[in-house]
DRENTOR-682773 format. One line per 10 residues: number of its first residue (from 1); their letters; for each residue x, y negated, z negated of N, C-alpha, C. Coordinates in steps of 0.2 Angstrom, whole numbers, plus 5000, padded with zeros to 4 digits. Each point is the difference from the previous one (the first is absolute). Example, Ala and Ser with C-alpha at 12.3 -4.5 7.8 and 13.67 -1.06 7.14 Angstrom:
2
1> AS> 5066:5028:4961:4996:4994:5000:5004:4994:5000 ~ 4998:4995:5004:5004:4994:4999:4996:4995:4997
END
This chain:
102
1> MKFIVPTRRY> 5087:5058:5062:4994:4998:5004:4995:4996:4996 ~ 4999:4994:5006:4994:4995:4994:4994:5002:5003 ~ 4995:4998:4998:4993:5002:5000:4996:4994:5000 ~ 4994:4996:5004:4996:4997:4999:4995:5004:4997 ~ 4997:4999:4993:4995:5003:4997:4993:4995:5001 ~ 4996:5004:5006:4992:4997:5000:4997:4999:4992 ~ 4995:4993:5004:4998:4999:4990:4994:4999:5005 ~ 4994:5000:4996:4994:4999:5002:5000:4993:5004 ~ 5005:4995:4997:5000:4994:5003:5001:4999:5008 ~ 5004:5004:5002:5002:5001:5006:4999:5006:5003
11> APTSTKTAPE> 5000:5006:4998:4996:5006:5005:4994:5002:4999 ~ 4995:5004:5002:4996:5002:4998:5000:5008:4994 ~ 4996:4999:4997:5002:5007:4995:5000:5007:5005 ~ 4994:4998:5005:4999:5007:5005:5000:5000:5008 ~ 5003:5001:5003:5000:4998:5007:4993:5001:5002 ~ 4995:5007:4999:4994:4999:5000:4995:4994:5000 ~ 5002:4998:4995:4994:4995:5000:5000:4993:5002 ~ 5005:4998:5001:5003:4994:5004:5002:4999:5007 ~ 5000:4996:5002:5002:5002:5008:5006:4997:5000 ~ 5005:5003:5005:5006:5001:5002:5003:4993:4999
21> QSRPACANPA> 4997:4995:5004:5002:4990:5002:5001:5000:4992 ~ 4997:5002:4995:5002:4996:4992:5006:5003:4998 ~ 5002:5007:5001:5007:5001:4997:5005:4994:5002 ~ 5005:5001:4997:5006:4996:5000:5006:5004:5006 ~ 5004:4996:5003:5001:5004:5007:5008:5004:4995 ~ 5000:4998:4993:5008:5003:4997:4996:5007:4996 ~ 4992:5001:5002:4998:5007:4996:5004:5006:5002 ~ 5002:5002:5005:5003:5005:5002:5009:5001:4996 ~ 4998:5006:4995:5006:5000:4998:5007:5002:5004 ~ 4997:5003:5006:5009:5001:5002:5003:4992:5003
31> DADLFFPNGN> 4996:4996:4999:5002:4992:5005:5004:4996:4990 ~ 4998:5003:4995:5004:4997:4995:5007:4998:5000 ~ 5004:5004:5001:5007:4995:5000:5000:4996:5005 ~ 4995:5000:5004:5002:4994:5007:4998:4993:4996 ~ 4997:5000:4995:4999:4991:4998:5006:5003:4992 ~ 5003:5001:5002:5007:4999:4993:5005:5001:5004 ~ 5002:4997:5005:5005:5000:5002:5005:4998:4995 ~ 5008:5004:5003:5005:4999:4996:5004:4994:5002 ~ 5000:4995:4997:5005:4994:5002:4994:4996:5004 ~ 5003:4996:5003:4997:4993:5005:5004:4999:5005
41> TGPALLQIAE> 5003:5003:5001:5005:4998:5007:5002:5009:5002 ~ 5003:4998:5008:5001:5005:5003:4992:5005:5004 ~ 5002:5006:4996:4995:5004:5004:4992:4999:4995 ~ 5001:4997:4994:4997:4998:4997:4994:4994:5001 ~ 5003:4997:5004:4995:4997:5007:4995:5002:5001 ~ 5002:5007:5005:4996:5003:5005:4994:5002:4995 ~ 5002:5002:4995:4995:5004:4993:4995:4993:5000 ~ 5002:4996:4997:4998:4993:4998:4995:5000:5006 ~ 5003:4998:5007:4995:4999:5005:4993:5004:5000 ~ 5001:5006:5001:4995:5006:5000:4995:5001:4995
51> AKRLCSVCPQ> 5006:4997:4994:4993:5000:4993:4995:4994:5003 ~ 5003:4994:5001:4997:4997:5003:4992:4998:5004 ~ 5004:5005:5005:4996:5002:5006:4994:5003:4996 ~ 5001:5006:4997:4995:5003:4997:4994:4995:4994 ~ 5004:4996:4997:4994:4994:4998:4997:4996:5003 ~ 5003:4998:5006:4996:4996:5003:4994:5004:5002 ~ 4998:5004:5001:4994:5003:5003:4996:5002:4991 ~ 5003:4999:4996:4996:5001:4994:4995:4998:4998 ~ 4994:5002:4998:4995:4998:4995:5000:4995:4993 ~ 5006:5004:4998:5001:4995:4994:5006:4996:5000
61> LVQCGNDALE> 5003:5000:5005:5004:4994:5001:5001:4993:4996 ~ 4996:4997:4999:4999:4995:4996:5000:5002:4992 ~ 4997:5003:4997:4998:5002:4996:5006:5002:4998 ~ 5003:5007:5003:5004:5001:4998:5008:4995:4999 ~ 5001:4995:5004:5004:4995:4999:4999:4996:4995 ~ 4995:4997:4998:4998:4998:4994:5000:5003:4995 ~ 4999:5006:4999:5002:5004:4994:5008:5002:4997 ~ 5002:5000:5008:5008:5003:4999:5004:4991:4995 ~ 4997:4995:5003:5003:4994:4998:4997:4998:4993 ~ 4995:5004:4998:4998:4997:4993:5005:5004:4997
71> RGEEYGVWGG> 5001:5007:4999:5003:5004:4998:5007:5003:4999 ~ 5003:4994:5006:5007:4997:5000:5003:5008:5003 ~ 4998:5002:5003:5001:5006:5004:5009:4997:5002 ~ 5005:5005:5000:5005:4998:5000:5004:5002:5007 ~ 4996:5008:5002:5003:5003:5005:4994:5002:5004 ~ 5003:5001:5006:4996:5005:5006:4995:4994:5003 ~ 4997:5002:5004:4997:4996:5005:4991:5001:4997 ~ 4997:4994:4999:4995:5001:4996:4996:4993:5004 ~ 4993:5001:5003:4996:4997:5002:5002:4998:5007 ~ 5006:5003:5003:5003:4996:5007:5007:4994:4998
81> LSEDERSALG> 5001:5002:4993:5006:4995:5000:5006:5003:4995 ~ 5006:5000:5003:5006:5003:4997:5002:4998:4993 ~ 5004:5002:4999:5002:4998:4992:5003:4991:4999 ~ 5004:4997:5007:5002:4996:5000:4995:4993:5001 ~ 4995:5003:5005:4993:4995:5000:4998:4999:4994 ~ 4997:5007:4996:4998:4997:4995:5003:4995:4995 ~ 5005:5002:4999:5007:4998:4995:4997:4991:5003 ~ 5003:4998:5006:4998:4993:5004:4994:4999:4997 ~ 4996:5003:5000:4992:4997:4999:4999:4998:4995 ~ 5002:5005:4993:5001:4999:4994:5005:4994:5000
91> RRTVCDQLLG> 5004:4999:5001:5004:4993:4999:4997:4994:5003 ~ 4997:5001:5006:4997:4993:5001:4994:4999:4997 ~ 4995:5006:4997:4996:4999:4996:5001:4995:4993 ~ 5005:5003:4998:5003:4997:4995:5002:4992:5001 ~ 5004:4998:5004:5002:4995:5002:4993:4995:5002 ~ 4996:5002:5000:4994:4997:5003:4996:4998:4993 ~ 4999:5006:4994:4998:4998:4996:5005:4994:4994 ~ 5006:5000:5001:5004:4994:4996:4999:4995:5004 ~ 4999:5000:5008:5002:4991:5002:4990:5000:4998 ~ 4995:5004:5000:4994:4997:4997:4999:4998:4996
101> AA> 5005:5002:4994:4998:4998:4994:5005:4994:4998 ~ 5004:4998:5006:5004:4994:4998:4996:4993:5001
END
């Protein structure tokens, strides 16, 4: 079983002191496996789609996606982006940097 570990950056330390809308959509421990599908084909596509649906309403969407790209997260759905989408963005960024340097 995989867990999303809430940090101060994503989740408040107490739900009583912060409004509910500031908590990330993935803060529910029951949904932790949803964000880490086994593979990216077949039944995993439904799981990825559901994780992205939850991400789409998350107040931390952009920050989560940017942080995942910076950290080089290889697995799971982060910031509404699947493993393949983050990989493609990383490749495109490297190509853009190389073309800009030439």
